[in-house]
C-alpha positions, 0 to 999 in steps of 0.5 A: 517557871524558869524564864530567859529574857532575850534582849539587847546586851549593852553596857553603855545605854541607860534605857537598855539596862533599866528596862532589862532590870524592870522586866526581870523584876516584874517577872520575879514578882510573879514567882518566876526564876529569871535569867537574861541571855548574853547575846553578843551576836555580830557585835562591833569590835570588842575588847577584853580589858585585863582590869575588868577581868581582875575586878570581876573575875575570869569566870564572872558573867561580867567579864565580857568582851567590852563593846567598842564603847571604850574607843568610840569616844576619844576624850579620855580612855579613863572616863570611858573605862569608869563609865563602863565599870559603872554599867557593869557594876549595876548589871552585876548587882541587879541583873541576873545575866547568863554565864554563857553567851550566844553569838553568830558562831553559836551552834549548840544551845544546850541551855535551852533544856533548862528553860521553860519559856522565853520573854523577848524584849523590851527595847529595840530588839527588832530594829534591823538597823542595829548590827547585832540584829539576827534571827536570835532576836526571835529566839528561833533556836528554841521550840519552847514557848515564846512571849514578846513583851513591849518589843520594839522595831524602832522604825515604822516600816520594814523594807521589802527585802526583810519582810520574809525574814520578819514574817518567819520570826514573828510567826514563831512567837506564841504571844506578841506584845509591842511597845508602840502602835507602829509595831502593832501595824507591822505585825498585822501587815506581816502576819495574821497575829494581832499584837497587843500594845503594852507599856515599856517595863520601866513604867510597870515599876513605881517611883518607890521601886526605882528609888530603892536602887538609886544612888541616893546622892543628894544635890543641894542646888536646883538643877535640870537634866538635859539628856540628848542621844543625838546632837542638840541644836544651838537653838534648842540649847539656847532655849534650855539655857534660858529656861535654866537661868529664869528658874535659877537652876544648874544644868546637868548634861547626861551623855555629854563629855562636857560633864565628866562626873555624869559621863561616868555615872551608871544607871543607878545615878540616872534614876537618882538625877531624875528623882531630884530634877526640877525639869527634864529636856530630852530626845530620849524615850526612857528619859520621857518615861522616867520624867513621868515616873517622877512627875517632872516637868519635861519637854521632848525634842525631835532628834536631829537624825537623818534616817527612819523616825524613832518617834513612834514609841514616844508618840504612843506613850504621850498619846496614852497618857494625854501628854501630847503637848510635851513635844517642844514648841519653838514658842515655848512650852510654858504650861505645867503638867497635870499629873493627876490625870496622867497617873490615872491613865498610867494606872489603867495602862499598867493594869492592861500591860500586866494582864497581858503578861500574866495571862500569857504566862498562865497559858504557857504554864497550862501548856507545859503542864498538859 
């Protein structure tokens, strides 16, 4: 079948790029032709860089209006430019993005006639707090079959004024799976649909699969990875520094301008770092996912975020794999991780998740073929 993935379009978030690749790869292994729709609906102010046009060509799918990522960080335009190039290069090499794009001004969807089925997800495609969120995230422009795979709301409840909007969108999807238990509850509260909770697509691939697309850069000294999407508190940073010192490890800070080399690194280096790290300290869902994929010691921290909690997706994953003790404790997490049990549980969840996707696609094919 010809399948179009509807997900978040972004060139600065590791989890976004890696989940997109993983879902595409999984669908291709099932024998499908897959394209990811470039959705730039209501983006932040975007800038088309002449250097990017020259490097990738005027007609390249990667010659896009770049997100304001280049201006969000005032430290160095060169650093931000190089970081964006790393993400665009990864995308060009590993993700089959559409030549066309859709946005708030799109009123013709001629590409729809070439698509057999849409798969929505993964990532926080249904998070109303994102400026890009719209009815397009439910693919309302098409009457073709739709499947959501590990779609995430990113929040635990939908405000009253948006409930009808979500209800309409969800009822237009033929087969719904979500990434966290709170998402399953949202679907059941708004509709008569019983959603299935499945694994994030990054966890459908093995560590060997991921190492095939990593940079394979070797590090001679032991290190730990520190990857926080929100500000890290002084107490938490002090705790991590003491851990590094006691274990004779360097600290590699990702998504921090304190480490300029890593700031510029793309998703392929993200994979490489996690494959070689001694331990991981994070508040990120996908950092937790890759810690598990590579069987690393990790601790996950609460975000210093004033707003709706985004912990449900992490809670669901840790519950599934009996790793709930990986939440950071102020008294310290000294216990090692028994990955033998976690990997057996992951194997079961992977089988269940793939079964949902395979069965949904078979039903779609059956409908198409009459």
